[in-house]
C-alpha positions in Angstrom: 0.1 4.3 -1.6 2.9 6.8 -0.9 5.0 6.9 2.0 4.6 9.6 4.7 7.2 11.6 6.3 7.3 11.2 10.0 9.8 13.0 12.2 10.7 11.7 15.7 13.2 12.5 18.5 15.1 9.7 20.0 17.5 10.7 23.1 16.9 14.2 22.0 18.1 13.7 18.4 15.7 14.2 15.3 15.1 11.6 12.9 13.1 11.5 9.9 11.3 8.3 8.3 9.6 7.8 5.2 6.9 4.9 5.9 3.6 3.7 4.7 0.8 5.5 6.7 -0.4 2.1 8.1 2.9 1.6 9.7 3.1 4.9 11.5 1.7 3.5 14.9 4.0 0.7 15.0 6.9 3.0 14.2 5.9 5.6 16.8 5.7 2.4 19.4 9.3 1.4 18.5 10.6 4.9 18.8 9.0 5.3 22.3 10.7 1.9 23.3 14.2 3.0 21.9 13.8 6.4 23.3 12.9 5.2 26.9 15.8 2.7 26.9 18.3 5.1 25.7 17.4 7.6 28.2 17.3 5.0 30.8 20.9 3.8 29.9 22.3 7.5 29.4 21.0 8.5 32.8 22.1 5.2 34.5 25.6 4.7 33.1 28.6 6.6 32.5 28.3 6.2 28.7 27.4 9.6 27.4 28.0 9.1 23.7 24.7 8.8 21.5 26.3 5.8 19.5 27.5 4.2 22.6 24.0 4.4 24.3 22.4 3.5 21.1 24.4 0.2 20.8 23.7 -0.5 24.5 20.0 0.1 23.9 19.9 -2.2 21.0 21.6 -4.9 22.7 19.2 -4.6 25.7 16.1 -4.7 23.5 17.4 -7.6 21.4 18.2 -9.6 24.7 14.7 -9.0 25.8 13.4 -10.1 22.4 15.4 -13.3 22.7 14.3 -14.0 26.2 10.7 -13.7 25.1 11.4 -16.0 22.1 13.1 -18.5 24.3 10.2 -18.4 26.8 7.5 -18.9 24.2 9.2 -22.0 22.9 9.6 -23.5 26.4 6.1 -22.9 27.0 5.3 -25.0 24.0 4.6 -22.2 21.3 5.1 -23.7 18.0 7.9 -22.0 15.9 6.8 -20.2 12.6 9.1 -22.5 10.6 7.2 -25.4 11.8 4.0 -24.1 10.9 5.1 -23.1 7.5 6.5 -26.7 6.9 3.2 -28.3 8.1 1.1 -25.9 5.9 3.3 -26.8 2.8 2.9 -30.6 3.7 -0.9 -30.4 3.9 -0.9 -28.4 0.8 1.1 -31.0 -1.2 -1.2 -33.9 0.2 -4.4 -31.9 -1.0 -2.7 -31.4 -4.3 -2.0 -35.0 -4.6 -5.6 -35.9 -3.6 -7.2 -33.5 -6.1 -4.9 -34.9 -8.8 -6.2 -38.5 -7.8 -9.8 -37.5 -7.7 -9.5 -35.8 -11.2 -8.1 -38.8 -12.6 -11.0 -41.0 -11.2 -13.5 -38.9 -13.1 -11.7 -39.7 -16.2 -10.8 -43.2 -15.9 -7.1 -42.7 -16.1 -4.5 -42.9 -13.3 -1.6 -40.5 -12.9 
């Protein structure tokens, strides 16, 4: 599938992205979040340079993301790495059980 050219405006500046069509909605949602945050910071602080406002917006968004991750972990959400490790463990146990089952039918033990 070929990429689609999407042009957006963030803090009054045009940006062009080449993305897969199925990712366009997520991109537009992210653009709206960044644009809103940058405009809020630009209007609420003395910082007027686009780069400075962009860095401040990135830090604000990253801070929000980290807060949500900490909250999920505190509420007992299982981290993705733990889920992956558990899946690998169960997969290994299933493989071992299948190997043992296969040897029972042949009369050999492995």
